[in-house]
N, C-alpha and C positions, 0 to 999 in steps of 0.2 A: 529637711523640711516637712512642717505639717503644717495643713492650712486650718483655721479653726471660721465657720461662717457662726456669723450675729444674726437669726435667728429673727429678732426683733427691727433688724435694721433692712433689712431683705427683701425686695419683692417683687422676687422669681422674674428681672429681666433677664435671667437668660442669656448675658452677658458670657457671665463665665464660663459655660457651657459648651456658647459656639469656639471661644475661644478655647478651651482645653478639656473638650468633652472623653478626655481621658481620664479626667479626675474630677472633673463635676456631674450632677447631674441635676434636675427638677423631680426630689418626691412629689406626693399626690397633692398634696398641697400650694404648689408650687415656689418650693423652697429649697434652696442649691442648697447641694448633699457633697459632700469631697466623699470621693469613692475610691481615692488610691490613699491612701494612709498606712505611711510616710509614701510622700510625693517621689514618686522614681527618679531619677535622674536625671532622664531625658527629657520630663516633663515636667520642669523645676522655672525653665526659662518661661514656660504658657503658663505655669502656678501663676510665677510672680508677675504675669501681662495682667494677669486675669485679678489679682487682687488690683493692681495699680489703677484697670478699667473698670470698675465696676461701681456704678453709679450711685451707690449707697454706700458708700464704704463699708459692706459687709463682711468682708473677705481681710482674715490679718493674718501674716505669718507668725507662725509659733516654733520655734527652734526646740 
């Protein structure tokens, strides 16, 4: 699985980073960045949770 960040929607709330720090980080402009592409099997459930919990719906799954 892959995760895509919509930079137009991302506000840098870092909810994704708190949920799945091995999958996401924030760049210097405080936008979410996917650091694991594709997402490893053991991190997929956390990535799905991060997608669901993103307050700006800036994350989406791409298969």
